[in-house]
C-alpha distance (Angstrom), angle and dihedral (degrees) to the residues before:
residue distance angle dihedral
E1 . . .
R2 3.78 . .
V3 3.74 98.0 .
D4 3.78 91.6 116.9
E5 3.81 87.8 67.1
L6 3.86 90.9 61.6
R7 3.76 134.5 65.8
V8 3.81 89.7 -113.3
L9 3.79 136.3 119.3
A10 3.83 115.2 -147.0
L11 3.78 109.5 -157.8
G12 3.79 127.0 -177.1
A13 3.73 133.2 174.9
S14 3.79 134.4 -168.4
R15 3.72 142.7 168.1
T16 3.88 116.2 -104.5
G17 3.74 109.8 -90.0
E18 3.69 95.6 -0.6
R19 3.79 117.4 152.3
G20 3.80 133.4 -176.3
P21 3.82 143.8 78.8
G22 3.78 113.5 -10.7
S23 3.78 95.6 14.7
E24 3.87 95.0 102.2
P25 3.74 96.8 74.9
V26 3.76 91.1 50.8
E27 3.78 91.1 48.9
R28 3.88 90.2 51.2
L29 3.76 90.9 48.6
A30 3.86 92.2 47.9
T31 3.89 91.6 52.9
D32 3.77 95.6 46.2
P33 3.91 109.3 109.9
R34 3.77 91.2 -133.8
T35 3.78 92.9 57.7
L36 3.79 120.3 100.9
V37 3.93 106.4 -144.9
L38 3.73 117.2 -153.1
R39 3.78 119.9 -164.2
P40 3.83 107.3 -173.2
A41 3.83 113.2 -142.6
P42 3.82 118.3 -129.6
L43 3.78 116.9 -83.5
G44 3.79 114.2 -88.4
P45 3.82 128.8 -138.3
A46 3.86 96.2 -85.0
A47 3.84 91.3 47.8
V48 3.76 92.5 46.9
A49 3.81 91.1 51.9
S50 3.73 91.7 47.1
L51 3.86 94.1 50.8
L52 3.81 91.9 46.4
E53 3.84 92.7 47.9
A54 3.77 91.2 51.0
S55 3.88 90.2 50.2
L56 3.75 100.1 40.5
G57 3.83 98.3 33.5
E58 3.78 97.0 -132.8
R59 3.73 140.5 84.2
V60 3.77 115.5 -79.4
G61 3.85 120.0 -136.9
A62 3.75 118.0 -129.8
E63 3.86 95.1 -119.7
F64 3.88 90.8 49.0
G65 3.85 91.1 47.3
S66 3.75 90.8 49.1
A67 3.82 91.3 52.7
C68 3.77 90.8 51.7
L69 3.77 91.8 49.4
D70 3.85 91.5 49.8
V71 3.86 94.1 52.4
T72 3.83 95.7 43.7
G73 3.80 100.0 34.6
G74 3.84 87.0 -134.5
N75 3.85 91.5 -66.6
P76 3.86 105.5 154.8
F77 3.79 95.4 -146.5
L78 3.80 93.5 50.6
L79 3.79 90.7 43.7
G80 3.85 90.3 51.9
E81 3.79 91.9 50.0
L82 3.83 90.5 46.4
A83 3.83 89.8 51.5
S84 3.80 90.9 51.4
E85 3.82 90.3 51.3
L86 3.79 91.9 47.4
R87 3.77 89.2 52.0
A88 3.79 94.1 47.0
E89 3.85 91.2 51.8
G90 3.77 93.8 44.7
I91 3.79 94.3 -122.1
A92 3.83 113.6 163.9
P93 3.80 114.9 -139.4
R94 3.79 97.0 -116.0
A95 3.80 134.6 127.8
E96 3.85 94.5 -102.2
A97 3.90 89.6 60.7
A98 3.79 95.3 46.9
D99 3.90 94.6 94.7
H100 3.85 88.6 53.0
V101 3.79 93.0 60.2
A102 3.82 95.2 74.5
S103 3.88 90.8 59.2
L104 3.75 96.1 54.3
A105 3.80 115.2 105.8
P106 3.83 113.8 -179.5
D107 3.84 111.2 -150.1
S108 3.83 88.5 -136.5
V109 3.83 91.6 60.8
G110 3.91 90.0 50.1
R111 3.84 93.3 48.3
S112 3.86 90.4 45.9
V113 3.73 93.2 52.2
L114 3.82 94.7 42.5
L115 3.80 88.2 52.4
R116 3.84 90.4 52.4
L117 3.87 90.4 46.3
R118 3.80 91.5 55.6
R119 3.83 88.6 61.2
L120 3.84 90.8 57.9
P121 3.88 127.9 72.1
T122 3.72 114.0 -59.2
A123 3.89 93.7 -107.0
A124 3.78 91.5 55.4
E125 3.82 94.5 77.8
S126 3.85 92.1 47.9
L127 3.74 91.1 48.6
A128 3.81 91.7 47.3
R129 3.79 92.7 51.0
A130 3.88 90.2 49.2
L131 3.78 90.7 49.6
A132 3.84 90.4 51.2
I133 3.80 87.3 59.9
L134 3.78 96.3 44.7
G135 3.79 97.9 38.9
E136 3.75 96.0 -156.6
A137 3.79 127.4 10.1
P138 3.80 145.1 132.6
V139 3.83 114.8 -79.9
R140 3.74 88.7 -110.4
Q141 3.73 94.2 61.9
V142 3.80 94.8 42.7
A143 3.81 88.0 50.5
A144 3.81 90.9 52.4
L145 3.75 90.7 52.3
A146 3.81 92.2 46.9
A147 3.86 89.1 46.7
I148 3.85 94.3 -129.5
E149 3.76 129.7 129.2
D150 3.81 119.0 -92.1
E151 3.86 93.7 -117.7
E152 3.79 92.0 51.7
A153 3.72 92.2 44.7
A154 3.85 90.8 52.9
G155 3.78 90.8 57.0
A156 3.78 91.8 45.9
A157 3.81 91.0 50.4
D158 3.71 90.9 52.9
A159 3.77 90.9 50.1
L160 3.77 90.7 51.6
F161 3.86 90.0 47.4
E162 3.80 93.0 51.0
A163 3.85 90.1 48.8
G164 3.79 89.4 55.8
I165 3.89 92.7 -120.6
V166 3.85 95.0 115.2
K167 3.82 136.4 25.6
T168 3.74 129.1 -155.6
D169 3.73 135.3 -150.1
G170 3.76 101.5 159.6
A171 3.89 88.6 -46.9
L172 3.78 133.1 49.9
T173 3.83 119.0 -110.3
Y174 3.80 136.6 158.3
S175 3.81 115.0 -87.7
H176 3.83 88.3 -137.3
P177 3.88 119.7 30.2
I178 3.86 90.5 -147.0
T179 3.77 88.2 62.2
R180 3.81 91.4 55.4
V181 3.83 91.0 49.7
A182 3.79 90.5 49.2
I183 3.79 94.3 49.3
E184 3.79 92.7 48.2
A185 3.76 90.9 50.6
Q186 3.91 87.9 57.5
I187 3.81 89.6 62.0
P188 3.90 112.0 93.8
P189 3.93 111.1 -111.7
H190 3.79 97.3 -111.3
G191 3.76 93.3 46.2
R192 3.80 90.1 47.5
A193 3.87 90.2 52.4
R194 3.81 91.7 48.8
S195 3.81 90.2 48.3
H196 3.83 91.1 51.3
A197 3.82 90.3 51.0
R198 3.78 91.3 50.1
A199 3.87 91.4 45.7
A200 3.89 87.6 53.1
E201 3.83 90.7 53.1
I202 3.84 92.5 48.0
L203 3.83 94.0 48.5
H204 3.77 93.2 43.5
R205 3.77 90.4 51.0
D206 3.82 90.2 51.9
G207 3.78 93.1 50.1
A208 3.89 96.9 -109.1
A209 3.81 118.7 172.2
P210 3.87 113.2 -80.1
A211 3.77 89.0 -119.8
R212 3.80 91.6 64.2
V213 3.81 95.1 43.7
A214 3.85 93.1 45.7
S215 3.83 91.7 51.0
H216 3.74 89.2 59.9
L217 3.79 93.6 43.3
L218 3.89 87.9 54.9
N219 3.84 87.5 61.3
S220 3.81 98.2 42.3
E221 3.75 133.9 78.0
P222 3.83 120.7 -105.1
S223 3.85 115.2 -86.2
G224 3.89 103.2 177.2
G225 3.83 94.5 -109.8
G226 3.78 115.0 156.1
W227 3.81 89.5 -157.7
A228 3.84 89.1 59.3
V229 3.85 90.6 57.5
E230 3.83 91.7 51.4
V231 3.90 92.6 47.4
L232 3.81 91.0 48.8
R233 3.86 91.0 48.3
D234 3.76 93.8 47.5
E235 3.85 91.9 50.9
A236 3.83 90.9 45.5
A237 3.75 89.5 54.6
R238 3.80 91.8 49.3
V239 3.79 96.3 50.6
Y240 3.76 91.9 41.5
S241 3.79 89.8 57.3
L242 3.78 87.8 52.6
G243 3.72 92.2 56.6
A244 3.89 102.6 -99.6
P245 3.81 103.8 117.2
E246 3.81 92.0 158.4
V247 3.78 90.6 60.4
A248 3.77 91.8 44.1
A249 3.83 89.0 54.6
R250 3.86 89.9 53.1
Y251 3.82 91.0 56.5
L252 3.81 91.9 46.2
R253 3.79 94.9 49.1
R254 3.75 87.5 52.1
A255 3.88 88.9 50.0
L256 3.83 88.6 55.4
E257 3.84 89.1 56.2
E258 3.78 93.7 55.6
P259 3.17 82.9 54.9
P260 3.88 118.0 -125.4
G261 3.77 118.8 -135.1
N262 3.89 121.2 -99.6
E263 3.85 93.9 -90.4
A264 3.76 94.0 47.3
R265 3.79 97.4 42.7
A266 3.83 95.7 78.7
A267 3.78 91.6 47.5
V268 3.82 91.9 50.8
L269 3.80 92.3 46.9
T270 3.86 91.5 48.4
Q271 3.80 91.8 48.4
L272 3.84 88.6 49.0
G273 3.77 91.9 50.0
E274 3.74 93.1 49.8
A275 3.83 89.4 52.6
E276 3.73 93.0 47.8
I277 3.92 91.2 50.8
R278 3.88 88.5 57.8
A279 3.80 89.3 44.3
L280 3.78 92.0 49.5
D281 3.78 90.1 -124.3
P282 3.80 114.2 162.9
A283 3.72 91.5 -143.6
A284 3.78 91.9 73.5
P285 3.87 99.4 92.1
D286 3.87 91.7 49.1
H287 3.83 91.9 53.0
L288 3.74 92.5 45.5
E289 3.76 94.0 48.8
A290 3.85 86.4 52.7
A291 3.79 87.7 49.4
V292 3.86 90.7 55.0
R293 3.82 89.7 50.1
A294 3.78 93.2 46.6
S295 3.81 95.3 48.1
V296 3.84 114.5 117.5
D297 3.79 97.5 -170.6
A298 3.85 143.0 30.7
D299 3.70 95.1 -103.2
S300 3.72 97.1 56.5
R301 3.78 93.0 40.8
R302 3.85 90.7 51.8
R303 3.80 92.3 51.5
A304 3.86 91.8 46.6
L305 3.80 91.0 48.9
L306 3.82 92.4 50.9
E307 3.91 91.2 50.5
L308 3.74 90.4 44.5
G309 3.80 90.0 56.6
R310 3.78 91.4 48.5
A311 3.84 90.0 49.7
Q312 3.78 89.8 52.8
L313 3.81 90.4 55.7
V314 3.81 92.4 61.7
P315 3.85 96.2 68.7
G316 3.86 90.3 34.1
R317 3.80 98.3 -105.1
L318 3.75 91.9 149.1
E319 3.77 97.7 163.2
E320 3.78 92.4 53.1
A321 3.86 89.0 47.8
V322 3.80 92.4 52.1
L323 3.85 89.7 51.7
A324 3.81 92.0 50.6
F325 3.80 93.9 47.8
E326 3.80 91.7 48.0
A327 3.80 91.4 49.2
A328 3.84 88.8 51.5
L329 3.78 91.7 52.8
S330 3.81 90.2 48.3
E331 3.80 92.7 61.6
D332 3.80 112.3 99.4
G333 3.81 124.1 -119.9
A334 3.80 102.0 35.7
D335 3.77 115.6 153.9
R336 3.83 121.8 -128.0
E337 3.78 96.0 -100.6
F338 3.76 94.3 52.8
T339 3.83 90.2 46.1
L340 3.87 91.1 52.8
R341 3.85 92.9 49.2
T342 3.78 92.0 49.3
E343 3.79 93.2 43.8
A344 3.85 88.3 53.4
E345 3.78 92.9 49.6
L346 3.86 91.9 47.5
A347 3.78 93.9 48.6
S348 3.78 91.7 47.5
A349 3.84 90.6 52.4
Q350 3.83 89.6 47.2
L351 3.80 91.4 51.4
N352 3.74 91.5 52.3
L353 3.81 90.2 47.1
R354 3.77 88.1 55.6
A355 3.83 88.6 -117.0
F356 3.83 85.1 136.9
P357 3.86 101.8 158.7
Q358 3.76 94.5 50.9
A359 3.93 90.6 49.1
V360 3.83 92.6 47.0
E361 3.75 92.0 47.5
R362 3.82 91.0 49.0
L363 3.80 92.3 49.3
A364 3.80 99.9 41.9
R365 3.80 92.8 86.5
Y366 3.79 93.8 54.0
R367 3.83 103.3 52.0
G368 3.85 94.6 100.4
L369 3.84 94.6 55.9
P370 3.82 113.8 132.0
G371 3.79 93.7 -137.2
E372 3.81 94.9 -123.6
T373 3.82 98.9 137.9
T374 3.87 134.4 41.8
G375 3.75 91.2 -105.5
E376 3.76 93.8 50.5
R377 3.83 89.9 49.3
M378 3.84 92.3 49.8
V379 3.84 91.9 51.1
L380 3.81 92.4 46.9
A381 3.94 90.5 50.1
V382 3.77 90.5 55.5
S383 3.78 92.5 41.0
A384 3.82 92.4 52.5
F385 3.84 88.6 50.6
A386 3.79 91.6 51.0
A387 3.84 91.1 46.2
A388 3.76 91.5 52.8
Q389 3.75 91.3 52.3
E390 3.87 89.6 47.8
N391 3.81 88.5 56.9
R392 3.79 92.1 -119.6
P393 3.84 115.3 168.9
A394 3.82 112.0 -63.5
A395 3.89 94.0 -128.3
E396 3.89 89.5 56.0
V397 3.78 93.1 49.5
R398 3.82 92.4 46.9
E399 3.80 91.8 49.2
Q400 3.84 91.1 50.2
A401 3.75 91.8 47.7
A402 3.82 92.4 49.1
R403 3.86 90.8 50.5
A404 3.87 88.9 49.1
L405 3.82 95.9 48.1
A406 3.79 92.2 42.5
E407 3.83 95.7 -165.8
G408 3.70 92.8 -55.2
R409 3.77 102.2 -41.2
L410 3.84 93.2 114.7
L411 3.86 88.5 55.0
E412 3.75 91.5 50.2
E413 3.77 91.0 51.1
Q414 3.75 101.8 39.6
T415 3.87 100.7 26.8
S416 3.81 124.1 -143.7
A417 3.86 89.3 -71.6
S418 3.83 90.5 74.2
L419 3.78 121.1 104.7
I420 3.76 90.5 -160.8
L421 3.88 90.2 58.6
W422 3.91 88.7 55.3
E423 3.79 92.3 47.3
A424 3.82 87.6 61.1
V425 3.84 91.5 47.2
I426 3.75 93.5 46.3
A427 3.87 89.4 49.5
A428 3.78 88.9 54.0
L429 3.73 92.9 49.5
M430 3.86 91.7 48.3
A431 3.79 89.8 53.5
D432 3.86 95.2 47.4
G433 3.82 93.0 -103.4
Y434 3.83 90.6 144.6
D435 3.79 97.9 149.6
L436 3.84 91.5 50.1
A437 3.84 93.0 48.8
E438 3.84 92.8 45.4
R439 3.77 92.0 55.7
I440 3.79 93.5 51.9
L441 3.88 92.1 42.8
E442 3.84 90.2 51.1
A443 3.82 89.8 50.1
A444 3.82 92.5 46.0
V445 3.86 91.3 52.1
């Protein structure tokens, strides 16, 4: 109380929201009107780069420094521990390593946070572990995963917030992403897998987006839930449409582990094979052959056979592809659009096998199609390619190629991985349709 009479500086430090033995004098000091309270701001980009360079002994790239700032929130302790981990793993501070930063979880950070959690109410540690699994969620969902009552969870959430471990803006999330990764790493593997499975159930029950539910299912063990298969299939279809077939295949392989019921199994295998074709995965034919065997009706068998034929084209097994396409066409009950798509694939394979007369005969009946559907555009593309090789009039070939390409619609439908698309482009080039070909090539690039 009389320190201002002496040539003495009294200095105290504490963590935000920390309670426990020895904290009372610091609190008294902080509330004294004569005390100057300093609350250091998080480190900024320049300070982060400076600290990392001093620790790692080399220049830090801007992208790498930004990634370190994001995961630590500019907290000097967390940044120092991250730098030690980077040094131990021999990771150079360059742009190509920036994505790896978010996955690092220094043990020292986990131990430090767990020590702090044990000074908080008992439920706080359970809530923190559940939040590490969920990432960001309302208190209600985190409480459900932690198996604690809502009222107790609310108090625990407040304690975590006051301690600076979490922040809230309608939902709970960790203040520093690296802390979340460190806490999750402290959970034993089987317990972590069970928690991810339970998190998926809670999120699915609450109508969360399939992307969130599926990400938890990927990290969980199979439970035999039919709903899980549907969620994984829906998310696989979404990422496939965005041009990520490798990711779609991961979801579908996980769906097979669930496993799907007898009726759904063929559909999952066909969808997986389709993704693997786009990803140039050599496992595609095996999965599609299994899909044909697992099919319980003509519709699913037809689709599996069509995709099997397309899969055989990737490694150049043209004879096997022709057999699969012919088998698909022999199944009763196909609609016109399916028939057109399969006829196009079959004729394309025959042209590349030099079975020219059979392909031309197959295509002759389709030359007058207007190109209004995907199937019609596919047939016209192959027909234009055949017509160019038959040396039919250039104007006729260009006109067929233009109807097939349909100002880029065939590219959007088939993607640049499609052989049939390139047959239409090559036909245009062979018939001096350079402007048409250039537009499609630019769009494909």
